[in-house]
C-alpha positions as CSV (number, residue, x, y, z in Angstrom):
1,M,8.6,-6.1,18.6
2,P,8.4,-8.1,15.4
3,A,11.4,-10.0,14.2
4,K,13.5,-8.1,11.7
5,A,12.2,-8.8,8.2
6,G,14.2,-10.4,5.4
7,R,17.9,-9.6,5.4
8,S,17.8,-6.5,7.6
9,S,21.1,-5.5,9.1
10,R,22.6,-2.8,11.3
11,A,24.2,-1.4,8.2
12,C,20.8,-0.9,6.7
13,Q,19.4,0.6,9.9
14,A,22.2,3.1,10.3
15,A,22.2,4.1,6.6
16,K,18.7,5.7,6.6
17,S,18.4,7.5,9.9
18,P,17.5,11.2,9.7
19,R,20.4,13.6,9.9
20,P,20.4,15.1,13.4
21,G,19.3,18.7,13.3
22,T,18.6,18.9,9.6
23,G,14.9,18.0,9.6
24,S,15.4,15.8,6.6
25,V,15.2,12.1,6.1
26,T,18.2,10.5,4.5
27,P,17.4,7.0,3.1
28,A,20.3,5.1,1.6
29,P,21.1,5.7,-1.1
30,T,20.9,9.4,-0.3
31,P,17.9,11.1,-1.9
32,D,18.7,13.1,-5.1
33,R,18.0,16.8,-5.4
34,S,14.3,16.1,-5.9
35,G,14.1,14.4,-2.5
36,T,13.6,10.9,-4.0
37,G,15.0,7.9,-2.1
38,G,15.2,4.3,-3.1
39,T,13.6,1.7,-0.8
40,G,14.8,-1.8,0.2
41,C,18.2,-2.7,1.7
42,P,20.6,-0.9,1.8
43,G,17.9,1.8,1.9
44,P,14.9,1.7,4.2
45,D,11.5,-0.1,3.9
46,V,8.6,2.4,4.0
47,L,5.0,1.8,5.0
48,D,2.9,4.4,3.1
49,I,-0.3,5.3,4.9
50,D,-2.5,6.7,2.2
51,Q,-5.1,9.4,2.6
52,H,-7.6,9.2,-0.3
53,G,-10.2,11.6,1.1
54,A,-13.8,10.4,0.5
55,A,-12.4,7.1,-0.9
56,G,-10.9,6.3,2.5
57,N,-7.6,6.2,4.3
58,G,-5.1,3.9,5.9
59,F,-5.2,5.2,9.4
60,G,-7.6,2.6,10.7
61,A,-5.2,-0.1,9.6
62,Y,-2.3,1.9,11.0
63,H,-3.8,1.9,14.5
64,R,-4.6,-1.8,14.3
65,L,-1.0,-2.5,13.4
66,R,0.3,-0.3,16.3
67,T,-2.0,-2.0,18.8
68,A,-0.7,-5.4,17.6
69,G,2.9,-4.3,18.1
70,L,3.8,-4.7,14.5
71,L,5.1,-1.1,14.2
72,A,7.5,-1.3,17.1
73,G,10.5,-1.1,14.8
74,M,9.4,2.2,13.2
75,D,12.0,4.8,13.0
76,A,11.4,8.1,11.1
77,V,7.9,9.2,10.3
78,V,7.2,11.7,7.5
79,A,3.9,13.6,7.0
80,T,3.0,13.7,3.3
81,P,1.5,16.7,1.5
82,R,-1.9,14.9,1.0
83,G,-2.3,14.0,4.7
84,G,-0.8,10.6,4.8
85,L,2.3,9.2,6.5
86,H,5.6,7.5,5.4
87,C,6.8,5.2,8.2
88,Y,10.4,4.2,7.9
89,F,11.8,0.8,8.9
90,A,15.1,-1.0,8.5
91,G,15.6,-2.2,4.9
92,S,15.0,-5.8,3.9
93,G,14.9,-8.0,0.9
94,Q,11.1,-8.1,0.9
95,A,9.2,-7.2,-2.3
96,S,7.1,-4.1,-2.5
97,A,3.4,-4.7,-2.1
98,R,0.0,-3.1,-1.6
99,L,-3.2,-3.7,0.3
100,P,-5.6,-1.5,-1.6
101,C,-8.6,-2.1,0.6
102,Q,-6.5,-1.0,3.6
103,H,-5.1,2.0,1.7
104,L,-1.5,0.8,2.5
105,D,1.5,0.6,0.3
106,F,4.7,-1.2,1.3
107,R,7.7,0.3,-0.4
108,A,10.6,-2.2,-0.2
109,S,12.9,-3.7,-2.9
110,G,12.8,-1.8,-6.1
111,G,10.6,1.0,-4.7
112,Y,11.1,4.6,-4.0
113,V,9.5,7.4,-2.0
114,L,9.6,11.2,-2.0
115,A,11.2,12.7,1.1
116,P,11.9,16.1,2.6
117,P,12.6,18.6,1.1
118,S,10.2,17.5,-1.7
119,R,7.0,19.4,-2.2
120,V,3.7,18.5,-4.0
121,G,1.4,21.3,-4.9
122,G,3.4,23.6,-2.8
123,K,3.0,21.5,0.3
124,P,6.1,19.9,1.8
125,Y,7.0,16.4,3.1
126,R,7.7,17.0,6.8
127,L,9.7,15.0,9.3
128,I,7.6,14.6,12.4
129,R,9.5,11.9,14.2
130,S,13.0,10.4,14.1
131,G,14.6,7.5,15.9
132,E,17.9,5.8,16.3
133,L,17.5,2.0,16.3
134,P,15.0,0.9,13.7
135,A,13.9,-2.7,13.2
136,G,12.2,-4.4,10.2
137,L,8.6,-4.5,9.3
138,D,7.2,-8.0,9.0
139,W,5.0,-7.6,5.9
140,P,3.5,-11.1,6.0
141,A,2.5,-10.5,9.6
142,V,0.8,-7.2,8.5
143,T,-1.2,-8.9,5.7
144,S,-2.1,-11.8,8.0
145,L,-3.5,-9.4,10.6
146,L,-5.4,-7.1,8.3
147,E,-6.5,-9.6,5.7
148,P,-6.3,-13.1,7.1
149,A,-6.0,-15.9,4.5
150,R,-8.8,-17.8,6.1
151,D,-11.2,-14.9,5.8
152,R,-10.2,-14.4,2.1
153,R,-11.0,-18.1,1.5
154,V,-14.3,-17.9,3.3
155,R,-15.4,-14.8,1.3
156,S,-14.3,-16.5,-1.9
157,R,-16.4,-19.6,-1.2
158,L,-19.5,-17.6,-0.2
159,A,-19.2,-15.5,-3.3
160,G,-19.3,-18.4,-5.6
161,P,-19.3,-18.0,-9.4
162,V,-19.5,-14.4,-10.6
163,D,-21.2,-13.2,-13.8
164,A,-18.5,-10.8,-14.8
165,S,-20.8,-8.9,-17.2
166,R,-22.9,-7.6,-14.3
167,L,-20.0,-6.2,-12.4
168,P,-19.9,-2.7,-13.9
169,V,-23.4,-2.2,-12.8
170,W,-22.5,-3.4,-9.3
171,V,-19.5,-1.1,-9.2
172,A,-21.6,1.9,-10.2
173,R,-23.7,1.4,-7.1
174,L,-20.8,1.4,-4.6
175,R,-20.9,4.0,-1.9
176,E,-18.2,6.1,-0.3
177,G,-15.9,4.0,1.9
178,N,-16.3,0.9,-0.2
179,R,-15.6,2.1,-3.7
180,N,-11.8,1.4,-3.9
181,C,-12.1,-2.1,-2.3
182,G,-15.2,-2.9,-4.4
183,L,-13.5,-1.9,-7.6
184,F,-10.4,-4.0,-6.7
185,W,-12.6,-7.1,-6.1
186,A,-14.6,-6.6,-9.3
187,A,-11.4,-6.1,-11.4
188,C,-10.0,-9.3,-10.0
189,R,-13.1,-11.2,-10.9
190,V,-13.3,-10.0,-14.5
191,I,-9.6,-10.9,-15.0
192,E,-10.1,-14.3,-13.5
193,A,-13.1,-14.8,-15.8
194,G,-10.9,-14.1,-18.8
195,Q,-12.8,-10.9,-19.7
196,P,-10.2,-8.1,-19.2
197,V,-12.1,-6.1,-21.8
198,L,-14.6,-5.3,-19.1
199,L,-11.9,-3.4,-17.1
200,D,-12.7,-0.3,-19.1
201,D,-16.4,-0.6,-18.2
202,L,-15.4,-1.0,-14.6
203,A,-13.3,2.1,-14.7
204,A,-16.1,4.1,-16.3
205,A,-18.6,2.8,-13.6
206,A,-16.2,3.7,-10.8
207,A,-15.8,7.2,-12.2
208,T,-19.6,7.7,-11.9
209,T,-19.3,7.1,-8.1
210,G,-16.8,9.9,-7.8
211,L,-13.7,7.8,-7.4
212,P,-10.7,9.8,-8.7
213,D,-9.3,8.7,-12.1
214,R,-5.8,8.3,-10.6
215,E,-7.1,6.0,-7.9
216,I,-9.2,4.0,-10.4
217,A,-6.1,3.4,-12.5
218,R,-3.9,2.4,-9.5
219,T,-6.6,-0.1,-8.3
220,I,-7.1,-1.7,-11.6
221,A,-3.3,-2.0,-12.1
222,S,-3.0,-3.7,-8.8
223,A,-5.7,-6.2,-9.7
224,R,-3.9,-6.9,-12.9
225,R,-0.8,-7.8,-10.9
226,R,-2.7,-10.0,-8.5
227,A,-4.8,-12.1,-10.9
228,E,-4.1,-14.2,-13.9
229,P,-6.1,-13.7,-17.1
230,A,-6.7,-17.4,-17.6
231,G,-9.2,-17.5,-14.7
232,V,-6.8,-18.8,-12.1
233,R,-7.6,-17.3,-8.7
234,Q,-4.5,-15.9,-7.0
235,P,-3.9,-15.6,-3.2
236,G,-4.5,-12.1,-2.0
237,C,-7.1,-11.3,-4.7
238,E,-10.1,-12.5,-2.8
239,Q,-10.9,-9.1,-1.3
240,A,-14.6,-8.2,-0.8
């Protein structure tokens, strides 16, 4: 079992356990009438396993994390309307984060999730597992397992200088299973090259591959958060 992350406490753990017999998850603070709950202590941390259809999903990463024992502290599990999972852990002071290439979102401080009885498109969020003694999720350990810093540095060295003007053409050639990750990598490169104007071209190129507009916007927004416009490479942006 991983060590409790950040400043997790028993108070945080107890606050977000599902109410026995109700079939609903009760993060702290209690979800409002829409079923929305805040994440991060005193509420829970939530690992969001995304299902993006042809663009990929986070279940491969989820099984790697389970095999490594990093999900041992998992408490409630909620099935989402689009086929993903929300895995609840004790709240912490960790920041919310994403691993777009792994189709994972980490909802912690400042985040929120929808919870039962919310519905999207008529489909409900469903509680499929509940527990009693949750522990924290060690997000740095998650990122270290799934995207080791050494591998990111090696890929960055092998890639060498990038002609950002050619990246839209490269993105347009991406195949299913690599479109999201490839778009993220290309968006990081054009931002680092000081040419953010090319982001619109990348988005248009990604759309021709069939990647949904919503996913394109999320991926580019994530790249903007990870890279500086002055050409400074940031850790975590070296994703191939």
